[in-house]
C-alpha positions in Angstrom: 0.3 0.3 0.7 2.7 2.2 0.6 4.1 1.4 -2.1 1.2 2.7 -4.0 1.1 5.5 -2.2 4.8 6.7 -3.2 3.9 6.4 -6.6 1.7 9.1 -7.1 3.4 11.4 -5.6 5.8 11.2 -8.1 5.5 14.4 -10.9 3.7 13.1 -14.4 5.6 12.5 -17.1 6.1 15.6 -19.1 8.6 17.4 -21.3 8.2 21.0 -21.2 11.2 21.1 -23.6 9.6 19.4 -26.1 6.4 21.4 -25.5 7.9 24.7 -25.8 9.8 23.4 -29.4 6.6 22.5 -30.1 4.8 25.9 -29.5 7.8 27.3 -30.8 7.4 25.6 -34.3 3.8 26.2 -34.8 4.6 30.2 -35.1 7.5 28.7 -38.2 4.2 28.2 -40.3 2.3 24.7 -41.6 0.8 23.7 -38.4 -2.2 22.3 -39.5 -0.7 18.6 -38.5 -0.1 19.9 -34.7 -3.7 21.4 -34.5 -5.3 18.3 -35.7 -3.5 15.7 -33.7 -3.1 17.7 -30.0 -5.6 19.7 -28.3 -4.5 22.1 -24.8 -4.9 19.0 -22.7 -1.6 17.2 -24.0 0.0 19.5 -22.9 1.4 19.7 -19.3 2.3 23.2 -18.3 -0.4 25.7 -17.3 1.4 28.4 -19.4 1.9 25.8 -22.2 -2.0 25.1 -22.6 -3.2 28.8 -22.6 -0.5 29.3 -25.4 -1.8 26.3 -27.1 -5.7 26.9 -26.7 -4.6 30.5 -28.2 -3.6 29.0 -31.0 -6.3 26.5 -31.6 -8.9 29.3 -31.8 -6.8 31.3 -34.1 -6.6 28.2 -36.0 -10.2 27.1 -35.6 -11.4 30.9 -36.8 -9.3 30.0 -39.7 -6.5 33.2 -38.6 -2.9 33.2 -39.3 -1.1 32.2 -36.3 2.2 34.0 -35.8 3.6 36.8 -33.0 1.2 39.6 -33.8 -2.0 37.4 -33.7 -1.2 35.2 -30.8 -0.4 38.1 -28.4 -3.6 39.6 -29.7 -5.7 36.5 -28.6 -3.7 36.0 -25.0 -4.5 39.7 -24.7 -8.1 39.4 -26.0 -8.7 36.9 -23.0 -6.9 38.2 -20.5 -3.7 35.6 -20.1 -1.2 38.0 -21.8 0.9 38.3 -18.6 -0.8 34.6 -17.2 2.1 33.7 -19.7 5.0 35.3 -19.3 4.1 38.4 -21.4 6.4 39.8 -24.4 9.6 38.0 -22.6 8.5 34.9 -23.1 6.4 35.3 -26.1 9.6 36.6 -27.8 11.7 33.3 -26.5 9.1 31.3 -27.8 10.8 32.7 -31.7 13.9 31.8 -31.2 13.6 28.2 -29.8 13.4 26.5 -32.9 13.6 28.1 -36.5 12.1 26.3 -38.5 9.2 23.3 -37.8 10.8 20.9 -39.5 10.8 17.9 -36.3 7.2 19.3 -35.4 6.5 15.8 -35.9 8.3 14.4 -33.3 8.4 17.0 -31.5 4.2 15.9 -32.0 5.0 12.1 -30.7 7.1 13.0 -27.4 4.1 15.5 -26.2 1.0 12.7 -27.3 3.5 9.9 -26.0 3.5 12.1 -22.6 -0.1 13.0 -22.8 -0.5 9.3 -23.2 1.0 7.4 -20.5 -0.6 10.9 -17.5 -3.9 9.7 -19.0 -3.2 6.0 -17.9 -1.9 7.4 -14.5 -5.0 9.0 -14.0 -6.9 6.6 -15.2 -5.4 3.7 -12.6 -5.7 6.1 -9.9 -9.3 7.0 -10.5 -9.7 2.9 -11.1 -7.4 2.6 -7.6 -10.0 5.0 -5.7 -13.4 3.4 -6.9 -11.8 -0.3 -5.5 -12.8 1.2 -1.9 -15.7 2.2 -2.6 -17.8 -1.4 -1.5 -21.0 -0.3 -4.0 -18.8 -1.1 -7.2 -18.3 -4.4 -8.0 -15.2 -5.2 -9.5 -16.7 -5.5 -12.2 -17.6 -2.0 -12.8 -14.6 -1.0 -11.9 -12.9 -3.1 -14.9 -15.4 -1.9 -17.4 -14.8 2.0 -16.0 -10.9 1.3 -16.9 -11.6 0.1 -19.9 -13.5 2.4 -21.5 -11.4 5.0 -19.9 -8.1 4.1 -21.3 -9.4 2.5 -24.5 -8.7 5.3 -26.5 -5.0 6.6 -24.8 -2.7 5.6 -27.3 -4.3 5.3 -30.1 -3.9 7.1 -33.5 -6.0 9.9 -33.9 -5.3 9.4 -37.5 -6.8 6.2 -38.1 -8.7 6.2 -40.2 -6.5 7.9 -42.6 -4.7 5.1 -44.3 -5.3 2.4 -47.0 -7.8 -0.6 -45.8 -6.4 -3.9 -47.5 -9.7 -6.0 -49.1 -9.8 -8.8 -46.6 -9.6 -5.5 -43.8 -12.6 -3.6 -45.3 -14.8 -7.5 -46.0 -13.9 -8.0 -42.0 -15.2 -4.2 -41.1 -18.7 -4.3 -43.0 -19.2 -8.0 -41.5 -18.7 -6.2 -38.0 -21.1 -3.4 -39.3 -23.9 -5.8 -41.0 -24.0 -8.4 -37.6 -24.2 -5.2 -35.3 -27.3 -3.8 -37.4 -28.5 -7.9 -36.8 -28.2 -8.1 -33.5 -28.6 -5.0 -31.2 -30.8 -2.3 -31.7 -29.9 1.6 -30.6 -26.9 1.8 -28.5 -25.1 -1.2 -28.6 -25.3 -1.2 -32.6 -24.4 2.3 -32.5 -26.7 3.5 -34.9 -29.8 6.2 -33.1 -32.7 6.0 -32.9 -34.8 9.3 -33.9 -38.1 7.8 -32.4 -40.2 8.5 -35.3 -40.9 5.2 -37.1 -41.2 6.7 -40.5 -38.4 9.0 -40.3 -36.2 5.7 -38.9 -37.8 3.5 -42.0 -36.0 5.8 -44.4 -32.6 6.5 -42.7 -32.3 3.6 -40.6 -31.2 5.8 -37.8 -28.2 8.2 -37.6 -25.1 7.0 -37.3 -21.4 8.9 -35.6 -19.6 10.9 -37.4 -23.0 12.3 -39.5 -23.8 16.3 -39.1 -27.4 16.4 -39.7 -29.4 19.3 -40.6 -32.8 20.3 -39.4 -34.3 22.9 -41.5 -37.8 24.7 -41.8 -38.8 28.3 -42.1 -39.7 30.4 -38.7 -42.1 28.6 -36.6 -42.7 25.8 -38.0 -41.6 23.6 -35.6 -37.5 22.8 -35.9 -36.9 23.4 -31.8 -40.0 21.5 -30.8 -39.0 18.5 -33.0 -35.6 18.4 -32.1 -37.0 18.3 -28.3 -39.1 15.3 -29.1 -36.2 13.6 -30.4 -33.8 14.9 -27.6 -36.3 12.9 -25.3 -36.5 9.8 -27.1 -33.5 9.1 -26.9 -32.8 10.1 -23.8 -36.0 7.4 -22.9 -33.8 4.8 -24.3 -30.8 5.4 -21.6 -28.9 7.7 -24.8 -26.6 10.9 -23.4 -28.2 13.7 -25.4 -26.7 17.4 -25.5 -28.8 20.5 -26.4 -27.2 23.8 -27.1 -30.0 25.8 -27.6 -29.2 29.2 -28.8 -32.9 31.0 -28.4 -34.1 29.6 -26.0 -34.0 29.9 -22.0 -34.4 26.4 -19.7 -37.7 27.5 -18.5 -38.9 27.9 -21.8 -37.4 24.9 -23.4 -38.4 22.5 -19.6 -42.1 23.9 -20.6 -42.5 22.7 -24.0 -40.9 19.2 -22.5 -43.5 19.0 -19.4 -46.6 20.3 -22.2 -45.3 17.6 -24.5 -45.1 14.7 -21.9 -48.4 15.6 -20.1 -50.3 16.8 -22.4 -51.4 20.4 -20.5 -51.1 23.1 -23.3 -47.7 25.4 -23.0 -49.9 28.3 -22.5 -51.9 26.8 -19.3 -48.5 25.4 -18.1 -47.0 29.7 -18.5 -49.8 31.4 -17.4 -50.4 29.1 -14.1 -53.9 28.0 -15.4 -54.1 24.5 -13.8 -56.2 22.4 -12.0 -55.4 19.6 -10.1 -55.1 16.8 -12.0 -52.8 19.4 -14.5 -50.2 19.6 -11.8 -50.3 16.5 -10.6 -49.4 15.2 -14.1 -46.7 17.7 -13.9 -45.0 17.0 -10.7 -44.9 13.4 -11.5 -43.6 14.4 -15.4 -40.9 16.1 -13.7 -40.1 13.3 -11.2 -39.6 11.2 -13.8 -37.4 13.7 -16.2 -34.8 14.3 -13.7 -33.5 10.1 -14.3 -33.2 11.7 -18.3 -30.0 11.9 -19.5 -30.6 15.6 -21.2 -27.9 18.3 -20.7 -29.1 21.7 -21.7 -26.8 24.7 -22.4 -28.4 27.7 -22.6 -25.8 30.1 -23.5 -27.0 32.6 -26.3 -23.5 33.7 -27.0 -21.7 30.7 -28.4 -18.7 30.3 -30.8 -18.0 27.1 -32.9 -15.5 26.7 -30.4 -17.3 27.2 -27.4 -19.4 24.2 -28.2 -16.7 22.2 -28.8 -15.4 23.2 -26.0 -18.6 22.9 -23.5 -19.1 19.7 -25.4 -15.7 18.4 -24.1 -16.8 19.2 -20.8 -19.7 17.4 -20.3 -17.7 14.3 -22.3 -15.2 14.8 -19.4 -18.0 14.8 -16.8 -20.3 12.1 -18.0 -18.1 9.6 -19.3 -20.1 9.2 -22.9 -22.3 11.1 -25.1 -24.3 9.5 -27.9 -25.9 12.9 -29.5 -25.4 16.4 -29.4 -27.9 19.0 -30.9 -27.3 23.1 -31.9 -30.5 25.1 -32.1 -29.8 26.8 -34.5 -26.8 27.4 -37.1 -27.1 30.6 -38.1 -27.4 31.7 -33.7 -23.7 30.5 -33.6 -21.8 33.9 -33.3 -17.8 34.3 -34.7 -19.3 36.3 -37.2 -16.3 38.7 -38.1 -17.4 40.7 -40.7 -16.4 37.9 -43.6 -18.8 36.6 -46.7 -22.0 35.6 -43.8 -22.3 32.5 -46.1 -19.0 31.6 -46.2 -19.1 31.3 -42.3 -21.9 29.9 -42.1 -20.3 27.5 -44.7 -17.5 27.1 -42.5 -19.4 26.6 -39.2 -21.0 23.4 -40.8 -18.3 22.3 -41.5 -16.7 22.3 -38.3 -19.5 20.7 -37.1 -19.3 18.1 -39.6 -15.5 17.8 -38.3 -16.6 17.6 -34.8 -18.9 14.7 -35.2 -16.1 12.4 -36.8 -13.8 13.9 -34.1 -16.0 12.9 -31.2 -17.8 10.2 -33.2 -21.3 11.2 -32.4 -24.3 12.2 -34.6 -25.0 16.0 -34.5 -28.1 17.1 -35.0 -27.7 21.2 -36.7 -31.1 23.0 -36.3 -31.3 25.9 -39.7 -33.6 28.3 -41.4 -34.9 28.8 -44.8 -34.2 31.7 -46.5 -37.1 33.7 -47.7 -36.6 32.4 -51.6 -39.5 29.7 -50.7 -42.1 32.1 -50.3 -41.5 33.9 -53.8 -41.8 30.6 -55.8 -45.2 28.6 -56.6 -44.5 25.3 -55.3 -43.8 26.0 -51.6 -42.0 22.4 -50.9 -38.7 23.0 -49.2 -35.8 22.4 -51.1 -31.8 22.3 -50.8 -31.3 25.7 -52.4 -33.4 27.4 -49.6 -30.9 26.7 -46.7 -30.3 30.3 -45.4 -27.0 31.6 -46.4 -26.4 28.2 -47.9 -23.1 28.3 -48.6 -21.5 24.2 -48.7 -24.1 23.5 -46.0 -25.8 21.0 -48.3 -22.0 19.3 -49.4 -21.3 19.2 -45.6 -24.5 17.3 -44.5 -24.9 13.6 -44.2 -28.7 14.2 -43.9 -31.4 16.9 -44.7 -35.0 16.7 -43.1 -37.2 19.2 -43.9 -40.2 20.4 -42.0 -43.0 21.9 -43.7 -46.2 22.7 -43.5 -48.6 22.8 -46.1 -51.7 24.7 -44.2 -49.6 27.7 -43.9 -49.8 27.9 -47.9 -52.8 26.2 -48.2 -56.0 26.6 -45.5 -58.0 23.4 -47.3 -54.8 21.5 -46.1 -54.3 19.6 -42.1 -53.7 22.3 -39.5 -52.1 19.5 -37.9 -50.4 17.8 -39.9 -46.8 18.1 -41.0 -44.7 17.2 -43.3 -41.5 15.7 -42.9 -38.5 15.1 -46.1 -35.8 13.6 -46.3 -33.9 15.5 -48.8 -30.6 14.6 -48.3 -29.4 11.3 -47.1 -25.8 9.5 -48.2 -26.4 6.5 -46.0 -30.2 5.7 -46.9 -32.7 6.3 -49.4 -35.0 9.7 -49.7 -38.2 10.1 -49.1 -41.3 12.2 -47.5 -43.9 11.3 -44.8 -46.6 13.0 -42.5 -46.0 13.5 -38.3 -48.9 14.8 -36.5 -48.5 18.4 -35.4 -49.8 19.4 -32.0 -47.8 23.0 -30.9 -49.8 23.7 -28.1 -48.6 20.9 -26.5 -45.2 20.7 -28.4 -45.4 17.5 -30.0 -45.2 16.0 -33.6 -46.1 12.3 -33.3 -46.3 9.1 -35.8 -49.8 8.7 -37.8 -50.4 6.2 -40.0 -50.8 8.0 -43.5 -49.5 8.1 -47.0 -45.6 7.6 -46.9 -43.8 8.2 -50.3 -40.1 6.5 -49.5 -38.8 6.5 -53.3 -35.6 7.6 -54.5 -35.9 11.0 -55.3 -33.8 12.7 -58.3 -30.2 14.1 -57.6 -29.9 12.1 -54.8 -26.1 11.5 -53.8 
C-alpha cells in the first residue's frame, strides 16, 4: 500500500522542452498537422496549455498564427501576462527556427500525454476499488472505457485498408445491425418510425441538418427527438441559442403531460394538471439530457463545453445545436462563407467525437416567392456549402400555412439528402399547443428522388 502512495506522489510524465519547441515550431508556419492531432490537454505546463489554446482558437477561426495574432488573442482573453508576457513570447520565437522536427515534438508530447492519462485512469480505478457499492466488474469496465482510446493513432482512418480488412469491417457492421439496436449498434434511432425506416437512424460522425421556416416546429421536433433518445438511455446534449431553460422545459412538460404550454406559462392549472407535471418532473430528473442555454456561443465554445461534458459524464451519444445561424464568431467575412465554415466545423467535430450532430437551420425567403412551396436544398439560409457538408438534410413543411384547405394538424417531413440510405417524405401529427410531433398512419413516400447523392 505504501508503494502505491509513493508512486502517486511522483510528478506526472511530461517534457517541457518538447512542449515549448512544439509551440515555437507552430510560429514557423505549416501547423495543420499539429492542430489536428493535439489539444490543450496534451500539454502539461499551465502556460503551455493557455498558449496552445489561443493558437487553436486562431486556427479554428481560420486566422493566421504568428507573434502578432497570438499576442492579440492572449490579450483579448486576459491571459497575456499569465503566460509570461512579451519576454516569454519573444523567447518562443527563437527556440526553433523551423518546423522540420515538428513531427518528433508531436510524438513526444502525445506520448507523455498518453502516459499521464493512463496513470490518472488507473489512480481513479484504485480509488473506486475502496467504494463498497461497486463490483470489481464495474470497476474493470470503467477502467477499460477510460483507457481504451489512450495511445491510439488519432489519424487511424487516414490509411489504406486492404480488401480483407474492408470486408471484415463491413461484416462487423452488418452483424451489429442484425443483432442489436440503438445503443449497442452505434446507430441511434429518432423515435419516429417513418423517419427511422427511411434513414435507418443516425450514425456516429454524421452531420444532420434539420431545416424549416420560422415557427414551423424545428425546436419542437429536436426536443421530441432528444426526449425519445433519452428515454432509451442515450446521453443527449442540447445547445439552444434562443430559448431559456424554463422555456424549453415548459415545452417538454407540455409534450409529456398533454397540458397546453400556454396553461403552464400562465399557471392556469387544475389539480390533475399539477399532478401530471409533478410526476413528469420526477421522471425527467433521471433522463440523461444536458441543456446549455447560453446565447453567446461559437463553434469553439460549443466544442469546449461538449468536451467538458464528456469528461464529466463519460460518454455522449447525440449533440443538438439550435440553431446554426445563431452561432457566433462572425467577423465581417461573407455570411455564406462563415455559415459554410460552421457546418464544416460541426461535421469535423462529429467525426472527432464519433457521435452524430444535429444542427437546426432556417430557410431563406425564396420559398415564399415560388409557386411551389416545397422546400429544396437551395432554400437553406446562407447555405453556402451546408448541403455539401451535411450527411442528412431533413425539412419540416406545413402545407396548411400556404393552403388553408390542408390539414392544420399535419406536418410534412422530407428527407431531402441522405448519404447513408434512401430519400423520402412522410407525415407527422403536429400539436404545437402541447409541443409534440407524433407518428400517424398516413401516406409515406419512401421512393428515391432525383439528384440523390
